[in-house]
C-alpha positions as CSV (number, residue, x, y, z in Angstrom):
1,M,-50.1,-114.7,152.4
2,I,-51.1,-111.5,149.6
3,V,-52.0,-108.3,150.5
4,N,-53.9,-105.8,148.7
5,L,-52.0,-102.6,149.0
6,E,-54.6,-100.4,147.9
7,K,-56.4,-101.3,150.3
8,L,-54.0,-100.7,153.2
9,K,-55.2,-97.8,155.5
10,Q,-52.2,-95.1,155.8
11,G,-50.1,-95.3,158.2
12,R,-49.7,-98.8,160.5
13,N,-50.9,-102.2,159.3
14,E,-49.8,-105.4,161.1
15,F,-50.4,-109.0,160.4
16,Q,-49.2,-112.1,162.1
17,V,-48.7,-115.3,159.5
18,E,-47.8,-118.8,159.6
19,Y,-46.1,-120.9,157.2
20,G,-45.5,-124.3,156.5
21,E,-43.2,-126.2,154.7
22,K,-45.0,-126.7,152.0
23,E,-46.8,-123.2,151.6
24,L,-43.2,-121.9,151.5
25,D,-42.0,-124.7,148.9
26,L,-39.1,-125.7,151.1
27,T,-39.4,-129.7,150.3
28,K,-36.0,-129.8,148.1
29,V,-33.4,-128.1,150.7
30,D,-30.6,-129.1,152.8
31,F,-33.0,-128.4,156.1
32,T,-35.6,-129.5,157.8
33,L,-38.3,-126.7,159.3
34,L,-39.4,-127.5,162.3
35,G,-43.6,-126.6,163.5
36,K,-44.3,-123.1,161.2
37,V,-42.1,-120.3,160.6
38,R,-44.2,-117.7,162.7
39,A,-44.2,-114.1,160.7
40,H,-45.0,-110.7,162.1
41,L,-45.4,-108.4,158.9
42,L,-45.6,-104.6,160.1
43,F,-46.6,-102.4,156.5
44,F,-46.1,-98.5,156.7
45,K,-48.2,-96.9,154.3
46,S,-47.1,-93.4,152.5
47,R,-49.6,-92.2,150.2
48,T,-48.4,-94.8,147.7
49,N,-45.0,-95.8,149.0
50,V,-45.1,-98.7,151.6
51,K,-42.2,-99.8,154.3
52,L,-42.7,-103.9,155.1
53,S,-40.7,-105.0,157.9
54,I,-40.8,-108.8,158.3
55,E,-39.8,-110.7,161.5
56,L,-39.8,-114.2,161.2
57,T,-39.2,-116.7,164.3
58,Y,-38.5,-120.8,163.6
59,R,-36.5,-123.7,164.3
60,L,-34.6,-125.7,161.6
61,R,-33.1,-129.5,161.7
62,M,-29.7,-129.2,159.7
63,T,-26.7,-131.5,159.6
64,C,-23.4,-130.3,160.8
65,S,-20.7,-129.9,157.7
66,R,-18.2,-131.3,160.3
67,C,-19.5,-134.3,162.3
68,L,-22.4,-135.0,159.9
69,E,-24.6,-135.2,163.4
70,E,-28.1,-133.5,162.9
71,F,-28.4,-130.6,165.3
72,E,-31.6,-127.9,165.7
73,R,-31.4,-124.2,166.0
74,D,-33.4,-121.5,166.4
75,F,-33.9,-118.7,164.2
76,N,-35.1,-115.1,164.1
77,E,-34.8,-112.9,161.3
78,K,-35.4,-108.9,160.6
79,S,-35.8,-107.1,157.1
80,T,-37.0,-104.3,155.8
81,Y,-38.3,-103.4,152.5
82,Y,-39.4,-101.0,150.2
83,L,-42.5,-100.8,148.2
84,K,-42.9,-98.3,145.2
85,Q,-45.8,-98.0,142.9
86,G,-44.8,-98.2,138.9
87,Q,-41.1,-99.1,137.5
88,E,-37.8,-99.0,138.5
89,E,-36.2,-95.8,136.3
90,Y,-32.9,-96.9,134.3
91,R,-29.9,-95.2,134.3
92,E,-26.5,-96.5,133.5
93,E,-24.6,-95.2,136.5
94,K,-26.5,-94.8,139.4
95,H,-25.0,-95.0,143.5
96,L,-26.7,-97.2,145.5
97,T,-28.2,-96.7,148.7
98,D,-29.8,-99.3,151.4
99,E,-33.0,-98.3,150.6
100,D,-32.4,-99.3,146.9
101,I,-31.4,-102.6,147.5
102,F,-34.5,-103.2,149.6
103,T,-36.5,-101.6,147.2
104,L,-39.7,-103.8,145.2
105,Y,-41.4,-101.6,142.5
106,Y,-44.8,-103.1,141.7
107,A,-47.5,-102.5,139.2
108,V,-50.4,-104.1,140.6
109,E,-52.3,-103.6,143.8
110,E,-51.4,-106.9,145.3
111,I,-47.9,-108.5,146.8
112,D,-47.6,-111.9,147.7
113,V,-45.0,-111.7,150.6
114,T,-44.5,-115.4,150.7
115,P,-41.8,-115.2,148.4
116,L,-40.0,-112.8,150.7
117,V,-40.4,-115.1,153.6
118,R,-38.9,-117.8,151.9
119,E,-35.8,-116.3,150.7
120,M,-35.3,-114.9,154.5
121,V,-35.8,-118.7,155.5
122,I,-33.5,-119.8,152.9
123,L,-30.5,-117.0,153.5
124,S,-30.4,-117.4,156.7
125,V,-29.0,-120.8,156.2
126,P,-25.5,-120.8,157.4
127,M,-23.3,-122.2,154.0
128,K,-21.3,-124.7,156.8
129,P,-23.7,-125.4,159.3
130,L,-22.0,-126.3,162.8
131,C,-23.4,-128.2,165.6
132,R,-21.7,-126.2,167.9
133,E,-18.5,-123.7,167.2
134,D,-16.0,-126.1,168.6
135,C,-17.1,-129.3,166.4
136,K,-14.1,-131.7,166.2
137,G,-15.7,-133.6,163.0
138,L,-14.7,-136.5,162.1
139,C,-11.4,-138.6,162.1
140,P,-10.3,-138.9,158.0
141,V,-8.6,-142.7,159.3
142,C,-11.6,-144.3,160.8
143,G,-14.3,-141.9,160.5
144,A,-15.3,-141.7,164.0
145,N,-16.7,-138.8,165.8
146,L,-14.0,-137.0,167.3
147,N,-16.6,-134.8,169.6
148,Y,-17.5,-138.3,171.1
149,E,-14.4,-140.4,171.0
150,N,-10.9,-139.9,170.7
151,C,-9.6,-143.0,168.2
152,G,-6.0,-142.2,168.2
153,H,-5.5,-141.4,164.5
154,T,-5.7,-137.7,165.0
155,Q,-2.0,-137.5,166.4
156,E,-0.2,-134.7,164.9
157,K,1.6,-136.2,161.6
158,V,4.3,-133.8,160.0
159,D,5.2,-134.5,156.3
160,P,8.8,-135.3,156.5
161,R,9.3,-132.6,153.9
162,L,8.4,-130.0,157.0
163,L,10.0,-131.4,159.3
164,K,12.9,-128.6,159.5
165,L,10.3,-126.1,159.4
166,K,8.5,-127.7,162.1
167,E,12.1,-127.8,164.4
168,L,12.4,-124.0,163.7
169,K,8.7,-123.1,164.3
170,D,9.3,-125.2,167.9
171,L,12.7,-123.6,168.7
172,L,11.4,-119.7,168.0
173,G,8.1,-120.8,170.0
174,K,10.6,-121.4,173.3
175,S,12.3,-118.3,173.1
């Protein structure tokens, strides 16, 4: 969605937008967007400065990094950006505030919010998605999913070089 910042009225401006997988270019990622990304965009204009709040709701299908099973998860993400006309001034040293980190400068009166929405979706995906917090993963011997079956291969095996340390640990645990 391209918004003409010059044509926004002073104060509050709200928009509801839906984005599909192709609009956000989410075709070469490790997850699948289920349905649409619903975006609530709130622009608050004060002279030439604009505060943009984005709230997204969507559902993704991902692969668990432990058991390799597919699962679905709902997301509700929020982010705020500060849009300022002109260019950022360059200084060798600058103390950054939260506003500085989320400030975007614009030279033309239009801004495309689609890349911001895409970035929010991609950054919300965990580095190692888990189907659930206590996922047991796969057996390293036979590959069985330990969430559904116990193959017997996962009994605690101790390296013979560490047996004395295990005995010491067991001894300290009893006292």
